[in-house]
C-alpha positions as CSV (number, residue, x, y, z in Angstrom):
1,M,41.3,-4.8,16.4
2,S,37.8,-3.7,15.4
3,A,36.7,-0.3,16.6
4,L,33.4,-2.0,17.7
5,K,35.5,-4.2,20.0
6,T,37.2,-1.2,21.6
7,Q,35.4,1.1,24.1
8,I,37.1,4.2,25.4
9,G,35.9,5.6,28.7
10,G,34.3,2.6,30.4
11,G,32.6,-0.7,29.8
12,H,28.9,0.5,29.9
13,Y,28.1,-1.0,26.4
14,K,30.1,-4.2,26.8
15,G,27.1,-6.2,28.1
16,F,24.8,-5.7,25.1
17,A,24.4,-8.2,22.3
18,I,25.1,-5.4,19.9
19,Q,26.4,-1.9,20.7
20,P,23.9,0.9,20.3
21,I,26.1,2.4,17.5
22,E,25.6,-0.8,15.5
23,F,21.8,-0.7,16.0
24,I,21.7,3.1,15.1
25,H,23.9,2.7,12.1
26,R,22.2,-0.4,10.7
27,N,18.8,1.2,11.0
28,E,19.8,4.6,9.6
29,I,18.5,6.3,12.7
30,G,19.1,10.1,12.9
31,Y,21.4,11.8,15.4
32,P,18.8,13.0,18.0
33,E,17.1,9.6,18.0
34,G,20.4,7.8,18.2
35,C,21.4,9.9,21.2
36,V,18.1,8.9,23.0
37,I,19.0,5.2,22.3
38,K,22.5,5.6,23.5
39,Y,21.6,7.4,26.7
40,V,18.7,5.0,27.6
41,C,21.0,2.0,27.0
42,R,23.8,3.2,29.2
43,W,22.1,4.9,32.1
44,R,22.5,2.1,34.6
45,G,26.1,1.5,33.8
46,K,27.4,5.0,33.4
47,N,25.7,8.2,34.6
48,G,22.5,7.0,36.1
49,V,19.6,9.4,36.1
50,E,21.7,12.1,34.4
51,D,21.7,10.0,31.3
52,L,17.9,9.6,31.5
53,R,17.7,13.4,31.6
54,K,20.0,13.7,28.6
55,A,17.7,11.2,26.7
56,R,14.6,13.3,27.8
57,H,16.4,16.4,26.5
58,Y,16.9,14.9,23.1
59,I,13.2,13.8,23.1
60,D,12.2,17.4,24.0
61,L,14.4,18.7,21.2
62,L,12.7,16.4,18.7
63,I,9.3,17.4,19.8
64,E,10.2,21.0,19.6
65,M,11.8,20.7,16.1
66,E,8.9,18.6,14.8
67,T,6.3,21.0,16.2
68,E,8.1,24.0,14.6
69,N,8.5,22.1,11.4
70,N,4.8,21.3,11.3
71,K,4.0,25.0,12.0
72,T,6.3,26.0,9.1
73,E,4.6,23.5,6.8
74,V,1.2,24.8,7.6
75,T,2.2,28.4,7.1
76,R,4.1,27.6,3.8
77,K,1.5,25.3,2.2
78,G,-1.7,26.1,4.1
79,C,-2.0,22.5,5.3
80,R,0.2,19.8,6.8
81,K,2.1,17.3,4.7
């Protein structure tokens, strides 16, 4: 049986046309962005608002990392990319 047809730990992705992992993989989406997609997709069927908080945490991490990356680029090159 295909791993995509098997879900361990619940059925919170079973109702989707494609699983979030398929979407994330096919679109070559990075880890933090993929986590946002995963948590937003499953919040109603698994952990409720806790999953929305997890998604927000990953968004906050992305914002922080991008902000720091941009500061580093400005310092290193004198201007942004």
